[in-house]
All heavy atoms as an XYZ file, in Angstrom:
974
protein
N     -81.761    173.567    110.853
C     -82.632    172.540    110.165
C     -82.080    172.414    108.742
O     -81.894    173.361    107.977
C     -84.006    173.054    110.145
C     -84.959    172.025    109.588
S     -86.668    172.451    110.034
C     -87.511    171.916    108.585
N     -81.923    171.090    108.311
C     -81.445    170.799    106.973
C     -82.560    171.026    105.944
O     -83.738    170.727    106.182
C     -80.964    169.407    106.848
C     -79.663    169.066    107.541
C     -79.374    167.535    107.439
C     -78.525    169.804    106.873
N     -82.217    171.498    104.734
C     -83.210    171.441    103.682
C     -83.732    170.025    103.454
O     -83.038    169.030    103.684
C     -82.427    171.968    102.450
C     -81.263    172.705    103.105
C     -80.964    171.978    104.314
N     -84.936    169.925    102.923
C     -85.516    168.595    102.745
C     -85.007    167.900    101.504
O     -85.127    166.711    101.367
C     -87.067    168.723    102.653
C     -87.557    169.120    103.967
C     -89.123    169.174    104.014
O     -89.741    168.751    103.056
N     -89.671    169.619    105.104
N     -84.596    168.653    100.536
C     -84.136    167.999     99.264
C     -82.674    168.442     98.995
O     -82.226    169.445     99.460
C     -84.909    168.483     98.094
O     -86.286    168.168     98.266
N     -81.969    167.593     98.227
C     -80.635    167.934     97.909
C     -80.042    167.038     96.827
O     -80.711    166.109     96.308
N     -78.778    167.292     96.513
C     -78.079    166.529     95.483
C     -76.589    166.549     95.839
O     -76.119    167.464     96.589
C     -78.356    167.094     94.118
N     -75.822    165.653     95.229
C     -74.385    165.631     95.363
C     -73.777    165.657     93.972
O     -74.259    164.966     93.087
C     -73.911    164.291     96.070
C     -72.409    164.217     96.100
C     -74.560    164.287     97.537
N     -72.791    166.485     93.795
C     -72.046    166.574     92.536
C     -70.584    166.211     92.891
O     -69.984    166.823     93.825
C     -72.124    167.931     91.943
C     -71.211    168.100     90.669
C     -73.516    168.264     91.481
N     -70.019    165.310     92.191
C     -68.602    165.002     92.264
C     -67.808    165.850     91.323
O     -68.191    165.942     90.151
C     -68.341    163.521     92.017
C     -68.904    162.652     93.134
C     -70.247    162.246     93.082
C     -68.224    162.344     94.277
C     -70.821    161.497     94.095
C     -68.747    161.580     95.357
C     -70.020    161.166     95.185
O     -70.613    160.433     96.258
N     -66.701    166.477     91.791
C     -65.993    167.407     90.938
C     -64.458    167.253     91.044
O     -63.995    166.910     92.152
C     -66.344    168.873     91.375
N     -63.829    167.481     89.947
C     -62.370    167.538     89.931
C     -61.891    168.751     90.679
O     -60.858    168.725     91.422
C     -61.870    167.382     88.500
C     -60.386    167.278     88.396
C     -59.993    166.999     86.895
C     -58.450    166.946     86.861
N     -58.032    166.354     85.584
N     -62.460    169.899     90.352
C     -62.125    171.181     90.966
C     -63.324    171.722     91.781
O     -64.197    172.399     91.271
C     -61.759    172.169     89.858
C     -61.282    173.514     90.334
O     -61.513    173.868     91.514
O     -60.615    174.247     89.549
N     -63.325    171.344     93.115
C     -64.533    171.639     93.892
C     -64.659    173.168     94.085
O     -65.781    173.656     94.153
C     -64.561    170.907     95.251
C     -63.475    171.294     96.187
C     -64.617    169.409     95.006
C     -63.657    170.737     97.561
N     -63.563    173.900     94.100
C     -63.732    175.354     94.295
C     -64.412    175.990     93.102
O     -65.324    176.770     93.185
C     -62.355    175.995     94.438
C     -62.443    177.487     94.742
C     -61.050    178.120     95.008
O     -60.150    177.385     95.555
O     -60.887    179.347     94.648
N     -64.028    175.595     91.873
C     -64.643    176.181     90.633
C     -66.075    175.717     90.501
O     -66.915    176.558     90.186
C     -63.832    175.707     89.437
C     -64.224    176.454     88.167
C     -63.239    176.165     87.030
C     -63.445    177.072     85.879
N     -62.405    176.983     84.858
N     -66.292    174.450     90.782
C     -67.775    173.957     90.644
C     -68.607    174.587     91.771
O     -69.737    174.884     91.484
C     -67.735    172.386     90.665
C     -67.027    171.833     89.548
C     -69.184    171.854     90.720
C     -67.520    172.221     88.159
N     -68.165    174.701     92.968
C     -68.937    175.320     94.027
C     -69.182    176.767     93.738
O     -70.293    177.168     93.960
C     -68.087    175.208     95.315
O     -67.946    173.901     95.746
N     -68.245    177.514     93.228
C     -68.499    178.937     92.834
C     -69.569    178.973     91.739
O     -70.463    179.775     91.795
C     -67.176    179.559     92.421
O     -66.225    179.539     93.475
C     -67.395    180.985     91.890
N     -69.502    178.085     90.756
C     -70.381    178.125     89.645
C     -71.913    177.948     90.217
O     -72.730    178.725     89.985
C     -70.071    176.948     88.690
C     -71.037    176.827     87.521
C     -70.962    177.620     86.377
C     -72.105    175.920     87.539
C     -71.846    177.546     85.344
C     -73.043    175.817     86.555
C     -72.932    176.675     85.422
N     -72.085    176.861     91.027
C     -73.400    176.613     91.484
C     -73.923    177.606     92.514
O     -75.076    178.002     92.577
C     -73.564    175.189     92.027
C     -73.606    174.153     90.879
C     -72.493    173.349     90.640
C     -74.693    174.095     90.102
C     -72.579    172.457     89.592
C     -74.760    173.223     89.018
C     -73.716    172.360     88.792
O     -73.732    171.511     87.730
N     -72.910    178.095     93.325
C     -73.369    179.135     94.261
C     -73.845    180.402     93.612
O     -74.935    180.912     94.009
C     -72.053    179.448     95.144
O     -72.351    180.586     96.025
N     -73.175    180.835     92.632
C     -73.556    182.033     91.899
C     -74.774    181.811     90.975
O     -75.684    182.656     90.897
C     -72.416    182.616     91.123
C     -71.316    183.184     92.128
C     -70.204    183.928     91.442
C     -69.154    184.439     92.328
N     -69.628    185.336     93.315
N     -74.756    180.661     90.260
C     -75.802    180.396     89.311
C     -77.179    180.153     89.992
O     -78.244    180.545     89.483
C     -75.466    179.247     88.410
C     -74.354    179.480     87.420
S     -74.657    180.775     86.241
C     -76.005    180.092     85.344
N     -77.170    179.393     91.103
C     -78.372    179.049     91.754
C     -78.646    179.722     93.045
O     -79.575    179.395     93.812
C     -78.308    177.455     92.019
N     -77.879    180.770     93.320
C     -78.051    181.585     94.547
C     -78.024    180.747     95.798
O     -78.932    180.827     96.631
C     -79.301    182.409     94.389
C     -79.368    183.569     95.386
O     -78.276    183.994     95.812
O     -80.495    184.032     95.760
N     -77.031    179.893     95.911
C     -76.886    179.080     97.070
C     -75.726    179.598     97.983
O     -74.728    180.038     97.399
C     -76.394    177.634     96.653
C     -77.479    176.928     95.729
C     -76.946    175.579     95.226
C     -78.780    176.631     96.550
N     -75.875    179.499     99.276
C     -74.841    179.949    100.207
C     -73.964    178.856    100.604
O     -74.385    177.730    100.822
C     -75.562    180.548    101.468
C     -76.489    181.730    101.271
C     -77.145    182.113    102.565
C     -75.645    182.905    100.760
N     -72.672    179.165    100.708
C     -71.716    178.145    101.275
C     -71.913    178.106    102.796
O     -71.710    179.169    103.408
C     -70.245    178.581    100.894
O     -70.151    178.709     99.515
C     -69.264    177.611    101.477
N     -72.311    176.987    103.275
C     -72.531    176.848    104.722
C     -71.430    176.015    105.383
O     -71.282    176.004    106.625
C     -73.885    176.263    105.029
C     -75.018    177.170    104.526
C     -74.057    174.822    104.453
N     -70.630    175.380    104.582
C     -69.484    174.553    105.158
C     -68.508    174.263    104.063
O     -68.947    173.958    102.883
C     -70.028    173.238    105.723
C     -68.908    172.401    106.337
N     -68.422    172.586    107.585
C     -68.221    171.327    105.798
C     -67.464    171.674    107.843
N     -67.323    170.919    106.807
N     -67.217    174.363    104.313
C     -66.285    174.072    103.246
C     -65.006    173.437    103.924
O     -64.559    173.914    104.932
C     -65.903    175.331    102.495
N     -64.463    172.431    103.292
C     -63.243    171.892    103.666
C     -62.642    171.255    102.391
O     -63.299    171.318    101.287
C     -63.341    170.864    104.839
C     -64.310    169.758    104.639
C     -64.440    168.898    105.849
O     -65.034    169.365    106.822
O     -63.916    167.811    105.873
N     -61.422    170.734    102.487
C     -60.715    170.211    101.340
C     -61.504    169.145    100.513
O     -61.488    169.135     99.348
C     -59.322    169.663    101.667
N     -62.255    168.300    101.192
C     -62.958    167.230    100.571
C     -64.342    167.520    100.067
O     -64.877    166.787     99.232
C     -62.969    166.001    101.522
N     -64.970    168.585    100.569
C     -66.329    168.860    100.155
C     -66.749    170.271    100.525
O     -66.149    170.893    101.420
C     -67.330    167.876    100.707
C     -67.469    167.914    102.219
N     -66.662    167.194    103.075
C     -68.318    168.607    102.970
C     -67.056    167.436    104.291
N     -67.975    168.360    104.337
N     -67.755    170.745     99.785
C     -68.320    172.084    100.065
C     -69.889    171.856    100.060
O     -70.386    171.159     99.248
C     -67.943    173.126     98.995
C     -68.702    174.459     99.201
C     -66.456    173.341     98.905
N     -70.518    172.444    101.118
C     -71.941    172.380    101.250
C     -72.551    173.710    100.911
O     -72.230    174.728    101.514
C     -72.323    171.957    102.654
C     -73.876    171.819    102.810
C     -71.689    170.660    103.079
N     -73.490    173.704     99.924
C     -74.178    174.862     99.492
C     -75.601    174.719     99.803
O     -76.163    173.628     99.620
C     -73.948    175.101     97.917
C     -72.531    175.154     97.441
C     -72.533    175.064     95.903
C     -71.859    176.392     97.954
N     -76.349    175.809    100.230
C     -77.726    175.645    100.590
C     -78.545    176.855    100.258
O     -78.006    177.966    100.241
C     -77.882    175.399    102.079
C     -77.457    174.044    102.565
C     -77.682    173.825    104.097
O     -78.189    174.740    104.750
O     -77.332    172.709    104.523
N     -79.849    176.579    100.080
C     -80.848    177.623    100.178
C     -81.780    177.101    101.208
O     -81.500    176.116    101.817
C     -81.590    177.685     98.750
O     -82.363    176.534     98.572
N     -82.917    177.750    101.421
C     -83.868    177.353    102.467
C     -84.462    175.962    102.110
O     -84.787    175.255    103.098
C     -84.990    178.340    102.524
N     -84.482    175.535    100.884
C     -85.133    174.291    100.550
C     -84.310    173.250     99.819
O     -84.745    172.186     99.570
C     -86.454    174.592     99.653
O     -85.931    175.223     98.491
N     -83.055    173.564     99.600
C     -82.178    172.720     98.762
C     -80.711    172.721     99.344
O     -80.223    173.831     99.642
C     -82.245    173.141     97.316
C     -81.529    172.177     96.435
C     -82.093    170.962     96.036
C     -80.291    172.525     95.915
C     -81.425    170.085     95.163
C     -79.610    171.642     95.066
C     -80.138    170.427     94.675
N     -80.114    171.516     99.313
C     -78.719    171.479     99.647
C     -77.964    170.785     98.526
O     -78.392    169.708     98.065
C     -78.526    170.625    100.923
C     -77.126    170.485    101.373
C     -76.981    169.624    102.659
O     -77.076    168.413    102.513
N     -76.756    170.236    103.770
N     -76.844    171.370     98.081
C     -75.961    170.814     97.118
C     -74.628    170.559     97.748
O     -74.004    171.511     98.284
C     -75.865    171.701     95.921
C     -74.913    171.141     94.754
C     -75.554    169.869     94.159
C     -74.741    172.195     93.719
N     -74.125    169.354     97.733
C     -72.854    169.011     98.305
C     -71.943    168.726     97.096
O     -72.193    167.850     96.320
C     -72.923    167.822     99.272
C     -71.485    167.499     99.819
C     -73.925    168.042    100.404
N     -70.827    169.483     97.012
C     -69.863    169.307     96.013
C     -68.688    168.545     96.634
O     -68.078    169.020     97.592
C     -69.331    170.669     95.406
C     -68.349    170.371     94.307
C     -70.517    171.402     94.869
N     -68.405    167.359     96.131
C     -67.446    166.422     96.712
C     -66.255    166.255     95.747
O     -66.426    166.072     94.610
C     -68.083    164.988     96.994
C     -67.018    164.060     97.641
C     -69.267    165.193     97.923
N     -65.054    166.372     96.337
C     -63.888    166.198     95.548
C     -63.750    164.746     95.153
O     -63.827    163.819     95.881
C     -62.628    166.594     96.331
N     -63.531    164.541     93.781
C     -63.244    163.203     93.261
C     -61.901    162.799     93.777
O     -60.939    163.602     93.833
C     -63.268    163.263     91.685
C     -64.657    163.622     91.210
C     -62.790    161.902     91.167
C     -64.696    163.837     89.722
N     -61.812    161.505     94.169
C     -60.455    161.003     94.657
C     -59.396    161.259     93.622
O     -59.546    161.155     92.457
C     -60.590    159.503     94.882
C     -61.490    159.130     96.018
C     -61.554    157.623     96.141
O     -60.821    156.881     95.597
N     -62.513    157.138     96.983
N     -58.199    161.604     94.164
C     -57.103    162.056     93.245
C     -56.769    160.970     92.181
O     -56.452    161.252     91.047
C     -55.854    162.352     94.132
N     -56.744    159.646     92.580
C     -56.454    158.650     91.673
C     -57.450    158.539     90.516
O     -57.097    158.056     89.437
C     -56.276    157.270     92.377
C     -57.539    156.722     92.996
C     -57.288    155.502     93.710
C     -58.555    154.897     94.372
N     -58.316    153.785     95.179
N     -58.630    158.973     90.734
C     -59.672    158.940     89.718
C     -59.594    160.256     88.967
O     -59.707    160.349     87.718
C     -61.086    158.778     90.312
C     -61.142    157.353     90.955
C     -62.133    158.947     89.250
C     -62.348    157.111     91.771
N     -59.496    161.383     89.702
C     -59.466    162.750     89.043
C     -58.342    162.882     88.061
O     -58.554    163.613     87.026
C     -59.282    163.815     90.184
N     -57.227    162.276     88.235
C     -56.101    162.315     87.325
C     -56.441    161.867     85.916
O     -55.894    162.236     84.940
C     -54.815    161.691     87.910
C     -53.558    162.239     87.202
C     -54.887    160.142     87.737
C     -52.271    161.937     87.961
N     -57.355    160.913     85.874
C     -57.808    160.357     84.599
C     -58.876    161.173     83.859
O     -59.156    161.025     82.714
C     -58.413    158.940     84.819
C     -57.450    157.957     85.445
C     -56.246    157.632     84.537
O     -56.483    157.567     83.336
O     -55.178    157.497     85.100
N     -59.466    162.151     84.568
C     -60.513    162.938     83.978
C     -59.902    164.226     83.365
O     -59.205    165.003     84.017
C     -61.556    163.429     85.084
C     -62.209    162.178     85.628
C     -62.569    164.422     84.487
C     -63.131    162.443     86.830
N     -60.206    164.400     82.138
C     -59.660    165.585     81.339
C     -60.827    166.616     81.220
O     -61.819    166.307     80.691
C     -59.149    165.177     79.946
C     -58.104    164.036     80.020
C     -56.848    164.534     80.686
C     -55.850    163.422     80.606
N     -55.154    163.146     81.919
N     -60.588    167.795     81.733
C     -61.563    168.886     81.640
C     -60.977    169.899     80.608
O     -59.830    170.361     80.800
C     -61.837    169.550     82.913
C     -62.758    170.754     82.736
C     -62.401    168.606     83.949
N     -61.666    170.144     79.534
C     -61.177    171.018     78.456
C     -61.827    172.386     78.611
O     -62.805    172.631     79.384
C     -61.542    170.456     77.061
O     -62.956    170.373     76.949
C     -60.931    169.051     76.901
N     -61.225    173.352     77.879
C     -61.856    174.713     77.803
C     -62.156    174.990     76.371
O     -61.260    175.047     75.544
C     -60.814    175.743     78.362
O     -60.523    175.362     79.710
C     -61.405    177.112     78.397
N     -63.420    175.170     76.020
C     -64.581    174.998     76.871
C     -64.771    173.499     77.302
O     -64.293    172.657     76.537
C     -65.747    175.483     76.060
C     -65.319    175.311     74.652
C     -63.837    175.463     74.633
N     -65.545    173.227     78.325
C     -65.715    171.852     78.714
C     -66.540    171.065     77.712
O     -67.417    171.646     77.016
C     -66.441    171.944     80.050
C     -66.871    173.333     80.200
C     -66.163    174.174     79.213
N     -66.272    169.822     77.653
C     -67.089    168.850     76.725
C     -68.243    168.460     77.539
O     -68.166    168.035     78.721
C     -66.156    167.652     76.328
C     -66.976    166.671     75.563
C     -64.922    168.118     75.571
N     -69.379    168.537     76.893
C     -70.656    168.123     77.467
C     -70.655    166.601     77.812
O     -70.428    165.839     76.959
C     -71.800    168.516     76.547
C     -73.217    168.284     77.200
C     -74.248    168.823     76.228
N     -74.157    170.202     76.045
C     -75.144    171.092     76.348
N     -76.364    170.633     76.717
N     -74.969    172.373     76.149
N     -70.983    166.310     79.083
C     -71.091    164.897     79.513
C     -72.485    164.589     79.663
O     -73.120    164.787     80.722
C     -70.266    164.703     80.802
C     -68.787    164.988     80.612
C     -67.919    164.596     81.715
N     -68.515    164.662     83.038
C     -67.886    164.911     84.151
N     -66.550    165.232     84.074
N     -68.455    164.919     85.340
N     -73.134    163.924     78.638
C     -74.545    163.669     78.655
C     -74.917    162.245     79.044
O     -76.107    161.910     79.107
C     -75.178    164.030     77.305
C     -75.006    165.464     76.934
C     -75.665    165.782     75.545
O     -75.112    165.307     74.600
O     -76.694    166.458     75.576
N     -73.936    161.416     79.364
C     -74.158    160.012     79.555
C     -74.454    159.697     81.099
O     -73.902    158.824     81.681
C     -73.038    159.198     79.095
C     -71.718    159.564     79.726
O     -71.574    160.565     80.331
N     -70.696    158.760     79.608
N     -75.339    160.514     81.616
C     -75.830    160.295     83.017
C     -77.295    160.393     83.017
O     -77.876    161.168     82.271
C     -75.127    161.271     83.988
O     -75.615    161.043     85.276
C     -75.339    162.696     83.534
N     -77.995    159.632     83.870
C     -79.402    159.714     83.938
C     -79.972    160.788     84.839
O     -81.106    160.957     85.003
C     -79.826    158.331     84.534
C     -78.647    157.965     85.364
C     -77.436    158.539     84.654
N     -79.112    161.702     85.437
C     -79.439    162.673     86.323
C     -79.097    164.071     85.759
O     -78.056    164.234     85.195
C     -78.808    162.531     87.711
C     -79.071    161.219     88.306
C     -79.167    163.671     88.636
C     -80.455    160.937     88.715
N     -80.037    165.038     85.923
C     -79.702    166.408     85.548
C     -80.251    167.340     86.622
O     -81.424    167.272     87.001
C     -80.439    166.779     84.183
C     -80.123    168.161     83.666
C     -80.981    168.555     82.515
C     -81.126    167.608     81.391
N     -81.932    168.043     80.279
N     -79.331    168.138     87.132
C     -79.770    169.186     88.165
C     -80.556    170.241     87.525
O     -80.307    170.603     86.331
C     -78.522    169.762     88.820
C     -77.654    168.842     89.662
C     -76.454    169.584     90.152
C     -78.468    168.257     90.804
N     -81.533    170.790     88.181
C     -82.433    171.851     87.656
C     -82.488    172.937     88.762
O     -82.801    172.695     89.936
C     -83.869    171.351     87.274
C     -84.735    172.423     86.852
C     -83.789    170.197     86.332
N     -82.239    174.209     88.313
C     -82.343    175.325     89.228
C     -83.191    176.446     88.547
O     -83.145    176.727     87.363
C     -80.925    175.873     89.438
C     -80.082    174.924     90.184
C     -79.099    174.179     89.513
C     -80.141    174.772     91.607
C     -78.330    173.285     90.224
C     -79.380    173.852     92.224
C     -78.414    173.133     91.595
N     -83.940    177.187     89.426
C     -84.691    178.307     88.949
C     -83.777    179.525     88.978
O     -82.926    179.677     89.929
C     -85.865    178.536     89.901
O     -86.793    177.498     89.788
N     -83.930    180.373     87.982
C     -83.160    181.600     87.965
C     -84.070    182.755     87.544
O     -85.220    182.488     86.948
C     -81.987    181.520     86.876
C     -80.960    180.521     87.313
C     -82.534    181.153     85.533
N     -83.805    183.955     87.888
C     -84.664    185.088     87.491
C     -84.794    185.320     85.989
O     -85.840    185.734     85.509
C     -84.038    186.308     88.233
C     -83.122    185.743     89.243
C     -82.669    184.411     88.771
N     -83.635    185.068     85.273
C     -83.597    185.318     83.866
C     -82.668    184.372     83.203
O     -81.481    184.162     83.598
C     -83.087    186.733     83.652
O     -82.535    186.934     82.294
N     -83.088    183.746     82.072
C     -82.340    182.804     81.310
C     -81.124    183.557     80.672
O     -79.998    183.121     80.621
C     -83.090    181.997     80.260
C     -84.110    181.093     80.984
C     -82.158    181.222     79.330
C     -83.563    179.887     81.798
N     -81.431    184.762     80.160
C     -80.457    185.535     79.492
C     -79.350    185.970     80.461
O     -78.144    185.806     80.110
C     -81.129    186.838     78.895
O     -80.140    187.629     78.317
N     -79.693    186.404     81.639
C     -78.688    186.765     82.625
C     -77.863    185.527     83.040
O     -76.628    185.611     83.281
C     -79.353    187.451     83.822
N     -78.571    184.382     83.150
C     -77.864    183.139     83.550
C     -76.883    182.729     82.509
O     -75.805    182.217     82.756
C     -78.920    182.065     83.774
N     -77.226    182.919     81.213
C     -76.331    182.604     80.074
C     -75.029    183.402     80.245
O     -73.902    182.852     80.075
C     -77.075    182.901     78.754
C     -76.207    182.447     77.573
C     -77.018    182.596     76.316
N     -78.031    181.557     76.185
C     -79.397    181.808     76.277
N     -79.848    182.998     76.483
N     -80.182    180.800     76.222
N     -75.187    184.672     80.506
C     -73.989    185.495     80.665
C     -73.200    185.122     81.822
O     -71.897    184.978     81.747
C     -74.430    187.020     80.803
O     -75.201    187.370     79.619
C     -73.261    187.927     81.040
N     -73.814    184.874     82.977
C     -73.086    184.525     84.200
C     -72.374    183.196     84.037
O     -71.207    183.028     84.446
C     -74.020    184.484     85.412
C     -73.292    184.189     86.667
S     -74.362    184.107     88.170
C     -74.921    185.781     88.220
N     -73.062    182.201     83.425
C     -72.448    180.913     83.262
C     -71.156    181.029     82.445
O     -70.176    180.358     82.793
C     -73.462    179.929     82.536
N     -71.214    181.821     81.398
C     -70.030    182.055     80.574
C     -68.897    182.613     81.380
O     -67.691    182.168     81.309
C     -70.352    182.960     79.429
O     -69.245    183.178     78.603
N     -69.159    183.566     82.299
C     -68.165    184.209     83.134
C     -67.594    183.218     84.163
O     -66.480    183.410     84.625
C     -68.783    185.372     83.775
C     -69.140    186.518     82.870
C     -70.003    187.587     83.579
O     -70.465    187.417     84.749
N     -70.229    188.712     82.908
N     -68.357    182.215     84.497
C     -67.968    181.257     85.558
C     -67.334    179.997     85.007
O     -67.055    178.993     85.752
C     -69.128    180.940     86.450
C     -69.654    182.106     87.250
C     -71.016    181.711     87.917
C     -68.664    182.579     88.283
N     -67.131    179.923     83.597
C     -66.518    178.764     83.045
C     -67.524    177.681     82.558
O     -67.123    176.672     82.070
N     -68.778    177.997     82.645
C     -69.796    177.015     82.108
C     -70.394    177.633     80.833
O     -69.813    178.523     80.204
N     -71.596    177.154     80.502
C     -72.225    177.575     79.237
C     -73.631    177.176     79.233
O     -74.016    176.121     79.716
C     -71.480    176.914     78.091
C     -72.038    177.139     76.753
C     -71.188    176.381     75.702
O     -70.071    176.918     75.348
O     -71.642    175.324     75.277
N     -74.525    178.086     78.780
C     -75.878    177.746     78.513
C     -76.131    177.646     77.052
O     -75.434    178.423     76.259
C     -76.892    178.734     79.037
C     -77.555    178.409     80.365
C     -76.501    178.379     81.534
C     -78.615    179.364     80.750
N     -76.998    176.774     76.541
C     -77.208    176.688     75.158
C     -77.719    178.026     74.626
O     -78.277    178.857     75.351
C     -78.330    175.589     74.879
C     -77.807    174.162     75.183
O     -76.546    173.967     75.250
O     -78.637    173.267     75.367
N     -77.650    178.260     73.325
C     -78.105    179.517     72.690
C     -79.653    179.685     72.909
O     -80.337    178.709     73.061
C     -77.701    179.433     71.282
C     -77.111    178.057     71.031
C     -76.996    177.367     72.299
N     -80.064    180.879     72.792
C     -81.500    181.249     72.958
C     -82.391    180.457     72.057
O     -83.529    180.099     72.383
C     -81.734    182.722     72.754
N     -81.951    180.086     70.857
C     -82.854    179.372     69.914
C     -83.028    177.859     70.385
O     -83.867    177.167     69.738
C     -82.313    179.436     68.439
C     -80.934    178.732     68.285
O     -80.297    178.332     69.274
O     -80.531    178.630     67.095
N     -82.371    177.440     71.407
C     -82.547    176.120     71.945
C     -83.328    176.097     73.276
O     -83.488    175.051     73.888
C     -81.221    175.411     72.144
C     -80.572    175.174     70.714
C     -79.389    174.324     70.709
N     -79.587    173.024     71.384
C     -78.542    172.309     71.852
N     -77.353    172.668     71.677
N     -78.799    171.183     72.412
N     -83.871    177.276     73.672
C     -84.687    177.335     74.816
C     -86.095    176.739     74.454
O     -86.438    176.694     73.288
C     -84.953    178.807     75.259
C     -83.670    179.475     75.769
C     -83.867    180.964     75.977
O     -85.023    181.443     75.874
O     -82.843    181.632     76.308
N     -86.839    176.298     75.496
C     -88.173    175.807     75.228
C     -89.104    176.210     76.379
O     -88.603    176.654     77.453
C     -88.220    174.332     74.921
C     -87.869    173.424     76.150
C     -88.734    172.876     76.969
C     -86.575    173.048     76.584
N     -88.101    172.129     77.918
C     -86.806    172.168     77.698
C     -85.319    173.326     76.089
C     -85.693    171.676     78.418
C     -84.245    172.749     76.862
C     -84.392    171.933     77.944
N     -90.390    176.051     76.222
C     -91.343    176.323     77.227
C     -91.730    174.986     77.865
O     -91.968    173.977     77.224
C     -92.559    177.023     76.667
C     -92.225    178.280     75.995
C     -92.885    179.421     76.699
C     -92.671    180.694     75.811
N     -92.442    181.842     76.478
N     -91.820    175.065     79.224
C     -92.318    173.890     80.030
C     -93.146    174.461     81.135
O     -92.650    175.203     81.938
C     -91.131    173.120     80.567
C     -91.533    171.920     81.450
C     -92.074    170.774     80.787
C     -91.318    171.950     82.764
C     -92.515    169.754     81.582
C     -91.727    170.874     83.561
C     -92.273    169.716     82.969
N     -94.420    174.060     81.172
C     -95.379    174.572     82.084
C     -95.362    176.091     81.965
O     -95.570    176.632     80.882
C     -95.074    174.060     83.530
C     -95.120    172.623     83.674
C     -94.713    172.168     85.063
C     -96.507    172.057     83.363
N     -95.119    176.875     83.035
C     -95.087    178.279     82.912
C     -93.639    178.902     82.903
O     -93.429    180.036     83.300
C     -95.934    178.946     84.020
C     -95.358    178.676     85.423
O     -94.490    177.789     85.530
O     -95.739    179.383     86.354
N     -92.707    178.064     82.450
C     -91.288    178.491     82.462
C     -90.604    178.423     81.122
O     -91.055    177.688     80.213
C     -90.477    177.591     83.410
S     -90.997    177.627     85.154
N     -89.561    179.247     80.902
C     -88.701    179.206     79.817
C     -87.460    178.308     80.377
O     -86.991    178.559     81.465
C     -88.143    180.545     79.401
C     -87.103    180.429     78.265
C     -89.316    181.379     78.932
N     -87.084    177.308     79.588
C     -86.090    176.354     80.070
C     -84.946    176.362     79.070
O     -85.056    176.449     77.871
C     -86.765    174.987     80.120
C     -85.753    173.941     80.666
C     -88.051    174.960     81.005
N     -83.723    176.158     79.680
C     -82.568    176.098     78.843
C     -81.543    175.191     79.538
O     -81.264    175.309     80.763
C     -81.942    177.447     78.653
S     -80.691    177.455     77.375
N     -80.977    174.232     78.831
C     -79.866    173.381     79.315
C     -78.521    174.044     79.149
O     -78.370    175.002     78.357
C     -79.836    172.080     78.568
C     -80.913    171.083     79.046
O     -81.602    171.354     80.039
O     -81.068    170.026     78.429
N     -77.587    173.614     79.863
C     -76.227    174.149     79.774
C     -75.305    173.146     80.436
O     -75.677    172.037     80.725
N     -74.039    173.632     80.692
C     -73.046    172.739     81.275
C     -72.278    173.556     82.402
O     -72.155    174.786     82.210
C     -72.019    172.178     80.318
C     -71.413    173.247     79.443
C     -72.647    171.073     79.468
C     -70.219    172.694     78.569
N     -71.854    172.874     83.411
C     -71.068    173.501     84.437
C     -69.573    173.498     83.925
O     -69.336    172.982     82.853
C     -71.242    172.876     85.812
C     -70.657    171.447     85.942
O     -69.863    171.028     85.170
O     -71.094    170.820     86.920
N     -68.618    174.059     84.666
C     -67.248    174.064     84.178
C     -66.599    172.782     83.958
O     -65.571    172.696     83.306
C     -66.504    174.908     85.266
C     -67.593    175.761     85.847
C     -68.827    174.880     85.826
N     -67.139    171.629     84.412
C     -66.605    170.304     84.174
C     -67.390    169.566     83.137
O     -67.174    168.365     82.897
C     -66.466    169.558     85.470
C     -65.364    170.180     86.324
C     -65.021    169.409     87.564
O     -65.474    168.272     87.756
O     -64.086    169.857     88.322
N     -68.387    170.167     82.487
C     -69.157    169.509     81.446
C     -70.424    168.814     81.904
O     -71.138    168.238     81.048
N     -70.791    168.847     83.194
C     -71.976    168.247     83.687
C     -73.181    169.043     83.196
O     -73.236    170.260     83.228
C     -72.006    168.247     85.195
C     -70.906    167.329     85.757
O     -70.715    166.203     85.443
N     -70.068    167.964     86.609
N     -74.154    168.383     82.597
C     -75.343    169.000     82.082
C     -76.190    169.449     83.228
O     -76.459    168.743     84.166
C     -76.178    168.055     81.169
C     -77.422    168.771     80.627
C     -75.247    167.641     79.963
N     -76.676    170.692     83.147
C     -77.535    171.342     84.181
C     -78.561    172.078     83.435
O     -78.340    172.584     82.291
C     -76.692    172.204     85.196
C     -75.958    173.320     84.477
C     -77.542    172.685     86.301
N     -79.791    172.267     84.073
C     -80.874    172.977     83.436
C     -81.226    174.174     84.267
O     -81.277    174.053     85.494
C     -82.088    172.029     83.238
C     -83.198    172.629     82.583
C     -84.327    171.579     82.398
O     -85.317    171.563     83.183
N     -84.131    170.734     81.411
N     -81.594    175.250     83.635
C     -82.044    176.431     84.351
C     -83.406    176.784     83.804
O     -83.679    176.682     82.582
C     -81.037    177.536     84.172
C     -79.750    177.243     84.726
C     -78.718    176.740     83.997
C     -79.495    177.542     86.205
C     -77.510    176.454     84.559
C     -78.284    177.151     86.705
C     -77.292    176.649     85.929
N     -84.308    177.274     84.773
C     -85.671    177.582     84.407
C     -85.995    178.937     84.939
O     -85.592    179.337     86.067
C     -86.644    176.660     85.100
C     -86.594    175.236     84.566
C     -87.618    174.349     85.259
N     -87.475    172.957     84.751
C     -88.047    171.950     85.331
N     -88.778    172.130     86.437
N     -87.922    170.712     84.816
N     -86.751    179.815     84.217
C     -87.203    181.096     84.587
C     -88.656    181.264     84.255
O     -89.146    180.671     83.213
C     -86.387    182.241     83.848
N     -89.408    181.830     85.180
C     -90.858    182.011     84.886
C     -91.016    182.812     83.593
O     -90.332    183.866     83.437
C     -91.546    182.737     86.055
C     -91.768    181.830     87.248
N     -92.722    180.828     87.189
C     -91.109    181.722     88.386
C     -92.643    180.131     88.401
N     -91.730    180.657     89.073
N     -91.895    182.341     82.746
C     -92.172    183.056     81.443
C     -92.885    184.353     81.859
O     -93.658    184.405     82.736
C     -93.060    182.169     80.522
N     -92.541    185.389     81.048
C     -93.072    186.649     81.316
C     -94.396    186.893     80.407
O     -94.507    186.424     79.415
C     -92.115    187.841     80.975
C     -92.694    189.133     81.312
C     -90.804    187.580     81.733
C-alpha cells in the first residue's frame, strides 16, 4: 500500500540527495534505478528524480551549496533532535541554520536548512 502523502525532488546528484533525505528523515529506499529513487515511511513517499542531463549541466552546485529560496515549496520533516539533525546534515553535505535561528511553532522547535544541492528544507522536533 502506498503512503497517502508524498513529494518529488528533482536532483542533479540523485544518490547524494537520496542519501541525505533517507538519513535525515528516516526514510527507507524502496526502489532505485538510474532515473529515480523512491524513499518511504509508513505515511510519506519522497521520489528523487534525476534532472535531465541537458538541464543538469547548467546547474552549478557549490560546496557549501548556495541556498535556493526562490521556490514556493519547502519540505518539512520531523526529527528526534534539531541538534543531532544539524550534525547529521553537515556530515551529509547539507546544513541547518545555527541554533540562534531556531523558532517555536506549536509544540515544536523548528529550524530551516538546505540539502546538498541548496534546496531549502525544514526540520521539526517536539519541544521538551
